[in-house]
C-alpha positions as CSV (number, residue, x, y, z in Angstrom):
1,M,47.9,-37.5,24.1
2,S,46.7,-36.6,19.7
3,F,44.3,-34.8,18.3
4,S,42.4,-37.7,17.7
5,T,42.2,-38.5,21.7
6,Q,41.4,-35.3,21.9
7,K,38.9,-34.5,18.8
8,A,35.9,-33.7,21.0
9,A,37.8,-31.2,23.5
10,I,39.6,-29.2,20.5
11,L,36.6,-28.7,18.5
12,D,34.5,-28.1,21.5
13,D,36.0,-24.2,21.9
14,L,35.1,-23.6,18.2
15,H,31.5,-23.8,19.2
16,R,31.0,-21.9,22.6
17,L,31.1,-18.4,21.6
18,D,30.9,-17.6,25.3
19,L,34.9,-18.9,26.3
20,P,37.6,-16.0,25.6
21,M,40.2,-16.4,22.7
22,T,42.9,-17.4,25.0
23,K,42.8,-18.9,28.4
24,N,45.7,-17.5,29.4
25,Q,43.9,-14.4,32.4
26,A,46.3,-16.1,35.4
27,E,49.4,-15.1,33.3
28,R,47.8,-11.5,32.3
29,D,46.8,-11.2,36.0
30,L,50.7,-11.6,37.2
31,R,52.6,-9.7,34.7
32,P,52.1,-6.4,36.9
33,V,54.3,-8.2,39.5
34,T,56.9,-9.5,37.2
35,R,57.0,-6.2,35.6
36,H,57.4,-4.4,39.1
37,R,59.9,-7.1,40.5
38,K,61.7,-6.5,37.1
39,I,62.2,-2.8,37.7
40,S,62.3,-2.2,41.6
41,S,64.5,-5.3,41.8
42,C,62.2,-6.2,45.1
43,F,60.0,-4.4,47.7
44,Q,61.0,-2.1,50.6
45,S,59.0,-4.7,53.4
46,H,57.2,-7.7,53.6
47,A,53.9,-5.4,54.3
48,D,54.4,-3.7,51.5
49,A,54.4,-6.6,49.1
50,E,51.6,-8.1,50.7
51,R,49.5,-4.9,50.4
52,F,50.5,-4.5,46.3
53,A,49.3,-8.7,46.0
54,R,46.6,-8.0,47.6
55,V,45.0,-4.8,45.2
56,R,46.8,-6.9,42.2
57,S,44.8,-10.1,43.0
58,D,41.5,-8.2,43.7
59,L,41.3,-5.9,41.5
60,P,40.2,-8.4,38.4
61,T,38.1,-10.0,40.5
62,T,36.2,-6.8,41.3
63,R,36.3,-6.0,37.5
64,K,35.3,-10.0,36.5
65,H,31.9,-9.3,39.0
66,V,31.5,-5.5,37.6
67,I,32.1,-3.9,40.5
68,F,34.0,-0.1,40.2
69,A,37.6,0.2,41.0
70,I,37.6,3.1,43.3
71,C,34.6,1.2,45.3
72,A,36.9,-1.9,45.7
73,L,40.3,-0.2,46.3
74,I,38.0,2.1,49.1
75,H,36.8,-0.9,50.7
76,L,40.5,-3.0,50.5
77,L,42.3,-0.4,52.0
78,N,39.6,-0.2,55.1
79,D,40.3,-3.9,55.3
80,D,36.4,-4.5,54.5
81,P,37.5,-6.3,50.7
82,W,34.3,-7.0,48.0
83,I,34.0,-10.6,48.8
84,P,32.5,-12.9,45.9
85,P,29.0,-14.3,47.1
86,A,29.2,-18.5,47.0
87,P,28.1,-20.3,44.0
88,L,25.1,-21.2,43.6
89,A,24.3,-25.1,44.3
90,A,23.5,-27.1,41.5
């Protein structure tokens, strides 16, 4: 692939102001997991790892949908997680 074959897609990003400046959101969401693993080397149990993963994956999603973190955590820890609405059919 070269610039000449991808020119339209590359330049499209310059005109779409609704796009974030970086497309590394998934990488930023995983960074705390990597940091935790480096600091503590592991989780005490499989259940602890699952809880950590549930919280770390739920918070960015609720933040994107303008749900307060404390409300999301309360529902999550009461086994009633917030679920995003289904996308509208086109």
